[in-house]
C-alpha positions as CSV (number, residue, x, y, z in Angstrom):
1,M,10.0,-0.4,-0.9
2,C,7.7,0.5,1.2
3,F,7.2,-0.2,5.0
4,H,5.9,3.1,6.5
5,S,2.9,5.2,5.5
6,K,0.1,7.5,6.6
7,Q,-3.2,8.0,6.6
8,T,-4.1,11.7,8.8
9,K,-7.5,12.3,6.8
10,K,-10.8,11.6,8.6
11,A,-13.1,9.0,7.2
12,I,-16.0,11.6,6.1
13,E,-12.8,12.9,4.2
14,L,-11.7,9.5,2.7
15,E,-15.4,8.8,1.6
16,H,-16.1,12.1,0.0
17,R,-12.1,11.5,-2.3
18,F,-12.8,8.1,-3.4
19,R,-16.9,8.1,-3.2
20,A,-16.9,4.8,-1.2
21,K,-18.7,4.2,2.0
22,F,-16.7,2.5,5.4
23,E,-17.9,-0.3,6.8
24,Q,-16.8,0.0,10.0
25,D,-15.6,4.3,10.3
26,S,-15.7,3.4,13.7
27,L,-12.7,1.4,13.6
28,F,-10.8,3.8,11.7
29,T,-8.5,6.3,13.7
30,P,-6.2,8.0,11.5
31,S,-2.2,7.5,12.3
32,I,1.3,6.6,11.0
33,F,2.0,3.1,10.2
34,N,4.5,1.0,10.6
35,G,4.5,-1.8,8.1
36,F,6.1,-4.3,10.7
37,Q,3.2,-4.1,13.2
38,F,0.9,-5.5,10.7
39,P,-1.6,-2.4,11.2
40,K,-5.3,-2.6,9.5
41,T,-5.6,0.6,7.1
42,P,-8.2,1.2,4.6
43,V,-8.3,-0.2,1.3
44,I,-10.9,-0.5,-1.5
45,A,-10.6,-3.9,-2.8
46,N,-12.0,-5.2,-5.7
47,D,-15.1,-7.5,-4.7
48,N,-16.5,-4.2,-3.7
49,S,-15.4,-0.9,-4.7
50,N,-18.1,1.1,-2.9
51,T,-17.0,0.2,0.3
52,I,-13.9,1.2,1.7
53,K,-12.7,-1.9,4.5
54,L,-9.8,-2.4,6.9
55,F,-7.2,-4.9,6.3
56,N,-3.9,-6.1,7.8
57,W,-0.8,-5.1,5.9
58,G,1.2,-7.8,5.3
59,L,-0.2,-10.5,2.7
60,I,-1.1,-14.1,4.6
61,P,-1.3,-16.7,1.2
62,S,-4.5,-18.8,2.0
63,W,-2.2,-21.9,2.5
64,A,-0.3,-20.1,5.3
65,K,0.2,-22.5,8.4
66,D,0.9,-18.9,10.2
67,K,1.2,-15.2,10.6
68,E,5.1,-15.6,10.0
69,I,4.9,-15.6,6.0
70,R,3.7,-11.7,6.6
71,K,7.0,-9.9,7.3
72,N,7.8,-10.8,3.6
73,T,4.9,-9.2,2.2
74,L,4.5,-6.5,3.5
75,N,5.7,-5.2,-0.7
76,A,5.3,-7.5,-3.8
77,R,7.6,-6.2,-6.8
78,I,4.7,-6.2,-9.4
79,E,7.5,-7.6,-12.1
80,T,7.2,-10.9,-10.7
81,I,3.7,-11.1,-8.7
82,A,2.7,-13.9,-11.2
83,E,6.1,-15.9,-10.4
84,K,5.8,-15.3,-6.7
85,P,4.3,-18.5,-4.6
86,S,2.6,-16.3,-2.3
87,F,1.4,-13.3,-4.7
88,R,0.6,-15.4,-8.1
89,S,-3.0,-16.3,-6.5
90,Y,-4.1,-13.0,-5.9
91,V,-2.9,-11.2,-8.9
92,K,-6.6,-10.7,-9.9
93,Q,-7.2,-9.5,-6.3
94,R,-6.3,-5.9,-6.5
95,C,-7.0,-3.4,-4.2
96,L,-6.7,0.4,-3.5
97,V,-4.2,1.4,-0.6
98,L,-5.4,4.8,0.7
99,V,-2.6,6.7,2.0
100,D,-2.0,10.5,2.1
101,G,2.0,10.0,2.6
102,F,4.7,7.5,2.6
103,Y,8.3,7.6,4.0
104,E,11.9,6.7,2.4
105,W,15.2,7.0,3.3
106,Q,17.9,8.6,1.6
107,W,21.6,7.0,2.2
108,L,24.1,10.2,2.9
109,D,27.1,7.6,2.7
110,E,28.0,4.8,0.5
111,K,27.0,2.2,3.8
112,G,23.5,3.9,4.8
113,K,25.0,4.1,8.0
114,Q,23.6,8.2,7.9
115,K,19.9,8.6,6.5
116,Q,17.6,11.2,5.9
117,K,14.0,10.3,6.0
118,Y,11.8,12.0,4.0
119,E,7.7,11.9,3.8
120,I,6.7,11.8,0.3
121,G,3.4,12.9,-0.7
122,L,0.9,14.8,-3.4
123,P,1.6,18.8,-3.5
124,D,-1.5,19.5,-2.2
125,D,-1.0,17.0,0.6
126,S,-4.7,15.2,-0.5
127,A,-5.0,11.5,0.1
128,F,-4.4,9.2,-3.0
129,A,-4.0,5.4,-3.5
130,L,-1.1,3.0,-3.6
131,A,-1.6,-0.5,-6.1
132,G,-1.8,-3.2,-3.9
133,I,-3.3,-7.2,-3.8
134,W,-5.1,-9.0,-1.4
135,S,-6.1,-11.7,0.2
136,E,-8.4,-14.0,3.0
137,W,-6.4,-16.8,5.0
138,L,-8.6,-18.3,8.2
139,D,-6.4,-18.5,11.5
140,K,-7.0,-21.6,12.5
141,E,-6.6,-21.2,16.2
142,T,-9.0,-19.0,16.8
143,G,-11.1,-18.9,13.6
144,E,-11.1,-14.9,12.6
145,L,-11.0,-14.5,9.1
146,M,-8.5,-12.2,7.9
147,H,-8.1,-10.1,5.0
148,T,-4.0,-8.7,4.5
149,Y,-2.1,-6.7,1.5
150,S,0.8,-6.4,0.5
151,I,1.9,-3.0,-1.5
152,L,3.0,-3.1,-5.3
153,T,6.4,-1.3,-5.5
154,T,8.0,-0.5,-9.2
155,E,11.2,1.0,-10.3
156,A,11.6,4.2,-8.8
157,N,11.2,7.2,-11.1
158,E,14.1,10.2,-11.3
159,F,12.3,11.6,-8.1
160,M,11.8,9.2,-6.3
161,A,15.5,7.6,-7.5
162,R,17.3,10.7,-5.9
163,I,15.6,10.1,-2.0
164,H,15.5,6.1,-2.1
165,N,18.7,5.5,-3.9
166,S,19.6,3.0,-2.5
167,K,17.2,0.2,-4.1
168,K,15.5,2.4,-6.1
169,R,12.0,0.8,-5.5
170,M,9.3,2.6,-5.1
171,P,5.4,1.8,-4.1
172,V,3.0,1.6,-7.1
173,I,1.0,5.3,-7.5
174,I,-2.6,4.9,-8.9
175,H,-3.3,8.1,-11.2
176,P,-6.9,9.3,-9.6
177,N,-8.4,8.8,-13.4
178,N,-7.2,5.0,-13.1
179,E,-8.2,3.6,-10.0
180,Q,-11.6,2.8,-11.0
181,A,-9.5,1.0,-14.1
182,W,-6.8,-0.6,-11.8
183,L,-9.6,-2.7,-9.4
184,N,-11.8,-3.8,-12.9
185,G,-8.1,-5.3,-14.1
186,G,-7.0,-2.9,-16.5
187,E,-3.7,-1.7,-17.1
188,L,-1.6,1.0,-14.8
189,S,-2.1,4.6,-16.6
190,T,1.3,6.2,-17.7
191,E,0.2,9.7,-16.6
192,P,2.7,11.2,-14.4
193,I,2.0,11.7,-10.6
194,T,3.5,15.2,-9.2
195,L,5.1,14.1,-5.8
196,K,6.6,16.4,-2.8
197,A,9.2,15.2,-0.3
198,V,9.4,16.5,2.9
199,E,12.4,15.8,5.3
200,V,11.4,14.7,8.6
């Protein structure tokens, strides 16, 4: 699973890395994000791959009556997104979730009463992209059109299974060579991605 992430690069660094311009860079603040606060974080959606936008974490389907569902849609299992009512309409609405790290907790005992927190990122601490799906939702009370997303998760690889040893899941990390293909509806790359983990 993935409920906490960070994006500590400056807007100009993200623009250079992803070859896209912020829609409103003045609204972006580098930060550590707690998904359960439903923050606005930088993404690139497949409706405009030249623009970095700020979407709320926690997908709200267009048919939802209120925002309550988003506490259950921070993540979406890639194996079942085409089946789940909350996600199946958005399988083709892909996005890149721009991060430079995410957090997982390793259980140190069988019941998880003792845990070790790890920050996961690339060896050079550069920004990278997680696979996501996105939606639009109209808040009928305020008239606000909200753009929201879920991070896709998959079975943990050998490295991540040792850290996230309870549920053994991890976010889907997009290889840099595959980012545009993912947005365009292509398959995920099988190219390996080297990660590092730091105790925090």
